[in-house]
C-alpha positions in Angstrom: -9.2 7.3 8.6 -5.9 6.4 7.7 -5.0 3.6 5.3 -3.1 0.9 7.3 0.7 0.8 5.8 3.6 -2.2 6.4 6.7 -0.2 7.1 10.0 -2.1 6.9 13.5 -0.7 7.0 16.5 -2.9 5.3 19.4 -2.2 7.5 22.6 -4.3 7.7 25.0 -2.6 10.1 27.9 -2.9 7.7 28.2 -2.1 3.9 28.6 -4.7 1.4 26.2 -7.1 2.6 23.8 -6.6 -0.2 20.7 -4.7 1.7 19.7 -2.6 -1.5 19.7 -5.5 -3.3 17.4 -7.2 -0.8 15.5 -4.1 -0.7 14.4 -3.5 -4.2 13.9 -7.3 -5.1 11.2 -7.6 -2.4 10.2 -4.5 -3.1 9.3 -5.7 -6.7 8.1 -8.8 -5.8 5.5 -7.4 -3.3 4.0 -5.1 -6.1 4.4 -7.9 -8.8 2.0 -9.8 -6.3 -0.3 -6.9 -6.3 0.8 -4.7 -3.5 1.0 -0.8 -3.6 4.5 -0.4 -2.9 6.8 2.5 -1.7 10.6 2.0 -2.1 12.3 4.7 -0.1 16.4 5.2 -0.6 17.3 6.4 2.8 20.9 6.3 2.4 21.1 10.4 2.0 24.6 10.8 0.8 25.1 7.6 -1.7 21.5 7.5 -3.3 21.8 3.8 -5.7 18.1 2.6 -6.0 17.4 4.7 -8.7 20.7 3.6 -10.5 20.2 0.2 -10.1 16.9 0.0 -11.4 18.3 2.3 -14.1 15.5 4.9 -14.0 16.2 8.4 -13.6 15.4 10.5 -10.6 14.6 14.9 -11.7 13.8 15.6 -8.1 14.7 14.3 -4.7 13.4 14.4 -1.2 15.8 17.7 -0.9 13.8 19.3 -4.2 10.5 18.6 -2.0 11.6 20.1 1.3 12.6 23.1 -0.7 9.2 23.7 -2.1 10.4 22.3 -5.6 8.2 19.8 -6.2 5.1 17.8 -5.1 5.4 14.1 -3.8 3.9 13.3 -7.5 6.3 15.1 -9.0 9.1 13.2 -6.8 7.6 9.7 -7.1 9.3 7.5 -10.0 7.7 5.0 -11.7 9.3 1.7 -11.6 8.6 -1.8 -12.5 5.0 -3.8 -11.5 3.9 -0.6 -10.2 6.6 0.4 -7.7 6.7 4.0 -7.0 10.8 5.1 -5.6 11.4 8.0 -3.4 15.2 8.8 -4.5 17.2 10.0 -1.9 18.9 13.5 -1.6 22.5 14.4 -2.6 23.5 14.5 1.2 23.4 18.2 1.6 20.0 18.2 3.3 20.4 15.9 6.8 16.9 15.2 8.5 18.6 16.2 11.9 18.7 19.8 10.6 14.7 20.1 9.3 13.1 23.4 10.2 9.8 23.2 11.6 8.5 24.2 8.4 10.3 21.5 6.7 9.3 18.8 9.2 5.9 19.7 8.6 5.8 20.0 5.1 7.5 16.3 4.8 4.8 14.5 7.0 2.3 16.4 4.7 4.0 15.3 1.5 3.6 11.5 3.0 0.3 11.7 4.1 -1.1 12.3 0.6 0.3 8.9 -0.5 -2.1 7.5 2.5 -4.4 5.4 0.5 -2.1 4.3 -2.5 0.3 2.6 -0.4 0.1 -0.7 1.2 4.0 -1.6 2.1 6.7 1.4 2.2 10.0 -0.4 2.0 13.2 1.6 3.7 16.3 1.0 2.1 18.9 2.4 4.9 22.5 3.6 4.7 25.4 1.6 5.8 26.5 1.6 9.5 24.8 2.5 12.5 24.6 6.7 12.5 22.2 9.0 13.9 20.1 8.9 10.5 20.2 5.4 10.0 18.8 5.0 13.6 16.1 7.5 13.5 14.7 5.6 9.8 15.2 1.8 12.1 13.1 3.1 14.7 10.5 4.7 13.0 9.8 1.6 10.7 7.1 -1.5 12.0 9.6 -4.0 11.2 13.5 -4.2 11.1 14.7 -6.4 8.0 18.7 -7.0 9.1 20.2 -8.6 6.2 23.8 -10.3 7.4 26.1 -12.2 5.4 28.9 -14.8 6.3 31.5 -13.1 7.4 32.4 -11.9 10.8 32.7 -8.2 10.3 28.9 -8.5 8.7 27.9 -10.7 11.8 29.8 -8.2 14.3 28.2 -5.3 13.2 24.9 -6.9 12.7 25.3 -7.7 16.3 26.2 -4.1 17.4 23.3 -2.9 15.9 20.5 -5.4 17.5 22.6 -4.6 20.7 22.2 -0.6 20.5 18.5 -0.9 18.9 17.4 -3.4 22.1 19.4 -1.6 24.8 19.1 1.9 23.9 15.6 2.2 22.2 14.5 -1.4 23.4 13.3 -2.6 19.8 13.1 -6.1 20.3 11.6 -7.7 17.5 14.0 -8.6 14.5 13.7 -10.0 11.1 17.0 -12.0 9.4 17.5 -12.3 5.5 20.9 -14.4 4.9 22.1 -13.3 1.9 24.9 -14.4 -0.7 25.1 -17.6 1.4 26.0 -21.3 -0.6 22.7 -23.0 0.7 19.5 -22.6 3.1 21.3 -24.7 5.7 24.3 -22.0 5.4 21.9 -19.6 5.9 20.2 -21.3 9.2 23.8 -22.1 10.5 24.2 -18.1 10.1 21.3 -17.7 11.9 22.2 -20.1 14.5 25.4 -18.4 15.0 23.9 -15.0 15.1 20.7 -16.2 17.7 23.6 -18.0 20.0 25.3 -14.6 20.9 21.9 -12.5 21.1 20.1 -15.3 23.2 23.2 -15.1 25.7 23.3 -11.2 25.9 19.9 -9.7 24.5 16.3 -9.4 25.2 15.6 -9.9 21.7 13.5 -12.4 19.1 14.7 -12.5 15.5 12.7 -15.1 12.9 14.5 -16.6 9.8 12.9 -14.7 7.1 14.7 -16.3 4.3 18.3 -16.6 3.0 19.4 -15.2 -1.1 21.8 -17.9 -2.6 25.2 -16.4 -3.7 24.3 -16.0 -7.7 26.7 -14.6 -10.3 23.8 -13.2 -12.4 23.2 -10.8 -9.9 25.9 -9.3 -11.1 25.2 -9.3 -14.3 21.7 -7.8 -13.2 23.2 -4.8 -11.7 25.6 -4.1 -14.8 22.1 -4.0 -16.9 20.6 -1.7 -14.4 18.1 -4.3 -13.9 17.0 -6.1 -10.8 17.2 -9.6 -10.7 13.9 -10.7 -10.5 13.2 -9.0 -13.6 16.5 -9.6 -15.5 16.7 -13.3 -14.3 13.4 -14.3 -12.8 14.4 -18.3 -12.9 17.3 -17.6 -11.4 18.1 -19.3 -7.8 18.1 -15.3 -5.9 15.2 -14.8 -8.1 13.0 -17.4 -6.6 14.7 -16.9 -3.0 13.2 -12.9 -3.3 9.7 -14.6 -4.1 9.2 -16.6 -1.3 10.9 -13.8 0.9 8.1 -11.5 -0.6 5.2 -14.1 0.1 6.3 -14.8 3.6 6.5 -10.7 4.3 3.5 -10.3 2.8 2.0 -12.5 5.4 3.0 -10.2 8.3 0.0 -8.6 10.3 -0.3 -4.9 9.3 0.0 -3.0 12.2 -3.1 -1.3 13.7 -3.9 2.7 13.1 -2.5 4.9 14.2 0.9 3.3 14.3 0.7 1.9 10.8 0.4 4.8 8.3 3.1 6.8 6.3 2.3 10.2 8.1 3.0 8.9 11.9 6.1 7.2 10.2 7.6 10.4 9.0 6.8 12.0 12.2 8.3 9.6 14.5 11.5 9.2 12.1 12.1 13.2 12.3 11.5 13.6 15.7 14.0 11.1 16.3 16.5 12.9 14.1 16.2 15.6 15.6 16.6 14.8 19.6 19.5 12.6 18.2 
């Protein structure tokens, strides 16, 4: 019997919206409240989760696919029991997997089954085929948007593509680097004002993260802000977001397990 796992893709359309900080801090706060969390760095070309947390990756997904390490060798230990799957160097694209590598990747992730409650996927920027494959394979899609015209435009482009081409119709929005909850809600209403007219999607306002100067200090220290400055405004809001995410319904088997996630992921990538 499979252990049901919540799989969440954190994405943003464009770069620079702070999605990696959202993914890392949300994952840490979920781990802090007792959930068994794995954070997958899905930016295959520009790995940065391990750098952000100050942990050193001896192996990457590329080594796993090459048979040079096991999943247990690959996993990095982060704060509060968080497990991290570090990204490959970019020389191994999912779209190039052989049948043997495909099978090996699925088997490796299935070994995690009983030890994972939540799998958080930090995607790369943009709307490449690889990014779309990760997003489509997840059960929940968290869209990180900041109050800039390019961010809103790119977020809408991603929503439109995922909805029109792949019929994904449920999303969660995080308003990042805003001045207040009011600005976050205004950003949310700005986006749904367009999606309600042209798309058949439901977008939940999951929370906001205020602009916080201590975030930059935490990055320089190679620590998550939730650990470096736990009382900061951003940290307090990351905790609220994690508590809300923790209340999401867990997907039903067989869709809710990591083996199925990776199987879908690789199949989607191969078909693009």
